[in-house]
N, CA, C and O of each residue as an XYZ file, in Angstrom:
316
protein
N      -4.317      5.495     -1.517
C      -5.478      5.843     -0.750
C      -6.715      5.844     -1.637
O      -7.811      5.501     -1.192
N      -6.532      6.230     -2.884
C      -7.667      6.193     -3.810
C      -8.158      4.763     -4.003
O      -9.358      4.495     -3.948
N      -7.227      3.857     -4.226
C      -7.641      2.462     -4.415
C      -8.348      1.952     -3.173
O      -9.390      1.305     -3.277
N      -7.805      2.229     -2.015
C      -8.395      1.710     -0.775
C      -9.800      2.249     -0.566
O     -10.678      1.526     -0.095
N     -10.019      3.502     -0.909
C     -11.316      4.110     -0.654
C     -12.341      3.841     -1.751
O     -13.536      3.761     -1.467
N     -11.897      3.699     -2.998
C     -12.862      3.639     -4.106
C     -12.919      2.310     -4.857
O     -13.891      2.053     -5.567
N     -11.911      1.470     -4.717
C     -11.908      0.196     -5.432
C     -12.423     -0.892     -4.497
O     -11.909     -1.077     -3.394
N     -13.434     -1.600     -4.951
C     -14.021     -2.675     -4.150
C     -13.256     -3.972     -4.414
O     -13.617     -4.754     -5.293
N     -12.197     -4.181     -3.640
C     -11.364     -5.371     -3.789
C     -10.813     -5.755     -2.424
O      -9.625     -5.591     -2.146
N     -11.693     -6.264     -1.588
C     -11.349     -6.553     -0.198
C     -10.080     -7.393     -0.031
O      -9.332     -7.141      0.914
N      -9.793     -8.375     -0.891
C      -8.548     -9.137     -0.707
C      -7.285     -8.274     -0.799
O      -6.236     -8.657     -0.281
N      -7.379     -7.116     -1.454
C      -6.219     -6.232     -1.604
C      -6.096     -5.194     -0.495
O      -5.064     -4.531     -0.396
N      -7.106     -5.036      0.330
C      -7.130     -3.955      1.318
C      -5.913     -3.974      2.234
O      -5.300     -2.932      2.467
N      -5.557     -5.135      2.751
C      -4.447     -5.205      3.715
C      -3.149     -4.699      3.086
O      -2.414     -3.932      3.708
N      -2.872     -5.123      1.866
C      -1.656     -4.672      1.188
C      -1.668     -3.182      0.941
O      -0.654     -2.506      1.118
N      -2.823     -2.662      0.528
C      -2.926     -1.226      0.291
C      -2.745     -0.459      1.585
O      -2.077      0.575      1.607
N      -3.337     -0.958      2.671
C      -3.209     -0.289      3.960
C      -1.761     -0.310      4.445
O      -1.292      0.668      5.027
N      -1.047     -1.418      4.212
C       0.366     -1.475      4.574
C       1.173     -0.446      3.795
O       2.053      0.209      4.353
N       0.879     -0.305      2.518
C       1.572      0.682      1.691
C       1.264      2.098      2.168
O       2.165      2.933      2.250
N       0.011      2.375      2.481
C      -0.375      3.696      2.995
C       0.380      4.007      4.278
O       0.914      5.105      4.436
N       0.426      3.043      5.198
C       1.147      3.250      6.463
C       2.626      3.519      6.231
O       3.204      4.413      6.849
N       3.237      2.746      5.341
C       4.662      2.917      5.049
C       4.936      4.295      4.442
O       5.904      4.959      4.815
N       4.100      4.715      3.525
C       4.314      6.013      2.890
C       4.086      7.163      3.867
O       4.786      8.175      3.813
N       3.118      7.011      4.748
C       2.911      8.035      5.787
C       4.145      8.151      6.662
O       4.591      9.254      6.977
N       4.700      7.001      7.057
C       5.908      7.013      7.886
C       7.053      7.719      7.166
O       7.770      8.519      7.768
N       7.224      7.422      5.875
C       8.302      8.043      5.106
C       8.105      9.560      4.992
O       9.057     10.326      5.141
N       6.889      9.979      4.731
C       6.603     11.419      4.628
C       6.856     12.107      5.961
O       7.470     13.172      6.010
N       6.382     11.497      7.038
C       6.581     12.110      8.356
C       8.050     12.142      8.750
O       8.486     13.083      9.414
N       8.814     11.144      8.361
C      10.255     11.151      8.624
C      10.923     12.304      7.863
O      11.735     13.038      8.426
N      10.578     12.453      6.593
C      11.134     13.563      5.814
C      10.759     14.915      6.408
O      11.580     15.831      6.454
N       9.523     15.033      6.858
C       9.090     16.299      7.451
C       9.775     16.562      8.782
O      10.038     17.716      9.119
N      10.067     15.531      9.537
C      10.775     15.736     10.806
C      12.230     16.140     10.559
O      12.823     16.870     11.353
N      12.799     15.658      9.450
C      14.170     16.029      9.097
C      14.238     17.427      8.473
O      15.244     18.123      8.605
N      13.174     17.825      7.800
C      13.121     19.137      7.134
C      11.752     19.766      7.360
O      10.924     19.783      6.448
N      11.502     20.281      8.555
C      10.188     20.838      8.875
C       9.757     21.974      7.948
O       8.565     22.250      7.818
N      10.705     22.622      7.316
C      10.348     23.720      6.410
C       9.601     23.216      5.175
O       9.009     24.018      4.452
N       9.615     21.917      4.920
C       8.887     21.358      3.781
C       7.378     21.258      4.022
O       6.602     21.164      3.072
N       6.972     21.279      5.268
C       5.547     21.092      5.563
C       4.661     22.159      4.902
O       3.660     21.795      4.285
N       4.973     23.427      4.999
C       4.117     24.412      4.313
C       4.088     24.194      2.797
O       3.052     24.375      2.157
N       5.224     23.809      2.238
C       5.249     23.547      0.801
C       4.360     22.355      0.455
O       3.563     22.423     -0.482
N       4.493     21.279      1.201
C       3.661     20.094      0.977
C       2.187     20.465      1.026
O       1.416     20.062      0.155
N       1.797     21.212      2.016
C       0.393     21.589      2.158
C      -0.065     22.497      1.010
O      -1.233     22.457      0.622
N       0.832     23.302      0.474
C       0.446     24.196     -0.617
C       0.292     23.458     -1.951
O      -0.474     23.898     -2.808
N       1.002     22.352     -2.139
C       0.924     21.629     -3.420
C       0.108     20.346     -3.326
O      -0.099     19.668     -4.332
N      -0.350     20.013     -2.146
C      -1.003     18.721     -1.916
C      -2.126     18.445     -2.905
O      -2.103     17.414     -3.577
N      -3.093     19.322     -3.013
C      -4.232     19.039     -3.892
C      -3.845     19.124     -5.366
O      -4.449     18.441     -6.194
N      -2.862     19.935     -5.711
C      -2.409     20.020     -7.103
C      -1.743     18.724     -7.565
O      -1.781     18.395     -8.751
N      -1.150     18.008     -6.656
C      -0.460     16.758     -6.998
C      -1.428     15.610     -7.262
O      -1.012     14.542     -7.712
N      -2.671     15.812     -6.996
C      -3.686     14.757     -7.135
C      -3.811     14.226     -8.555
O      -4.122     13.050     -8.746
N      -3.580     15.057     -9.538
C      -3.798     14.650    -10.931
C      -2.903     13.487    -11.344
O      -3.286     12.706    -12.215
N      -1.735     13.351    -10.752
C      -0.815     12.272    -11.129
C      -1.315     10.902    -10.668
O      -1.420      9.995    -11.494
N      -1.623     10.717     -9.400
C      -2.166      9.405     -9.011
C      -3.548      9.145     -9.611
O      -3.898      7.998     -9.888
N      -4.332     10.204     -9.812
C      -5.649     10.024    -10.428
C      -5.509      9.432    -11.831
O      -6.244      8.514    -12.196
N      -4.582      9.948    -12.601
C      -4.359      9.443    -13.954
C      -3.956      7.969    -13.925
O      -4.474      7.163    -14.698
N      -3.048      7.628    -13.049
C      -2.560      6.249    -12.971
C      -3.645      5.285    -12.502
O      -3.847      4.236    -13.115
N      -4.334      5.625    -11.439
C      -5.346      4.721    -10.892
C      -6.547      4.614    -11.832
O      -7.178      3.560    -11.913
N      -6.859      5.678    -12.528
C      -7.963      5.636    -13.497
C      -7.633      4.706    -14.660
O      -8.507      4.012    -15.182
N      -6.385      4.700    -15.052
C      -5.948      3.818    -16.126
C      -6.000      2.353    -15.672
O      -6.390      1.473    -16.440
N      -5.608      2.104    -14.437
C      -5.585      0.730    -13.919
C      -6.961      0.200    -13.539
O      -7.178     -1.012    -13.532
N      -7.882      1.088    -13.227
C      -9.233      0.693    -12.816
C     -10.257      1.505    -13.614
O     -10.930      2.367    -13.048
N     -10.384      1.246    -14.901
C     -11.251      2.064    -15.756
C     -12.733      1.982    -15.414
O     -13.492      2.883    -15.768
N     -13.159      0.926    -14.735
C     -14.583      0.801    -14.403
C     -14.960      1.536    -13.118
O     -16.137      1.604    -12.764
N     -13.971      2.082    -12.424
C     -14.228      2.796    -11.169
C     -14.300      4.296    -11.445
O     -13.480      4.842    -12.183
N     -15.274      4.942    -10.851
C     -15.437      6.378    -11.006
C     -14.743      7.089     -9.836
O     -15.246      7.091     -8.713
N     -13.606      7.680    -10.112
C     -12.856      8.408     -9.098
C     -13.216      9.888     -9.159
O     -13.527     10.402    -10.233
N     -13.179     10.576     -8.025
C     -13.474     12.016     -8.041
C     -12.406     12.780     -8.815
O     -11.219     12.469     -8.720
N     -12.824     13.759     -9.565
C     -11.891     14.563    -10.354
C     -11.126     15.572     -9.498
O     -10.039     16.013     -9.872
N     -11.688     15.929     -8.367
C     -11.008     16.813     -7.422
C     -10.571     16.005     -6.213
O     -11.243     15.060     -5.800
N      -9.464     16.384     -5.669
C      -8.885     15.646     -4.549
C      -9.861     15.564     -3.372
O     -10.295     16.594     -2.855
N     -10.208     14.339     -2.945
C     -11.142     14.180     -1.838
C     -10.454     14.201     -0.467
O     -11.109     14.046      0.564
N      -9.152     14.390     -0.464
C      -8.367     14.334      0.768
C      -7.763     15.700      1.082
O      -7.622     16.550      0.203
N      -7.415     15.890      2.330
C      -6.629     17.052      2.737
C      -5.282     16.539      3.224
O      -5.124     15.343      3.470
N      -4.336     17.411      3.361
C      -3.008     16.985      3.809
C      -3.034     16.383      5.211
O      -2.092     15.688      5.593
N      -4.082     16.631      5.981
C      -4.191     16.031      7.315
C      -4.177     14.517      7.259
O      -3.792     13.862      8.228
N      -4.585     13.962      6.152
C      -4.641     12.512      6.019
C      -3.250     11.882      6.110
O      -3.124     10.692      6.397
N      -2.225     12.667      5.870
C      -0.852     12.160      5.946
C      -0.414     11.888      7.370
O       0.528     11.131      7.603
N      -1.092     12.501      8.316
C      -0.660     12.423      9.712
C      -1.530     11.493     10.540
O      -1.326     11.368     11.748
N      -2.485     10.848      9.918
C      -3.372      9.928     10.645
C      -2.715      8.565     10.788
O      -1.855      8.176      9.998
N      -3.142      7.862     11.807
C      -2.660      6.478     11.997
C      -3.698      5.500     11.533
O      -3.484      4.290     11.610
């Protein structure tokens, strides 16, 4: 989601969007199988941001990504 929102690379958008959709489906499937995980996911969501931030910053050093998570867990449930 960081790449899609902050990296200006229109030829890659479709692939990134497909990956986002697939991961949302997987997360929602896991949550439907174990609904008790939802509160945990929401409690750690913003703390987990540092891992993808580190990776995407390394891969796209010329892009300025926000240091704090710009997303909320609601983004996982959007279509």
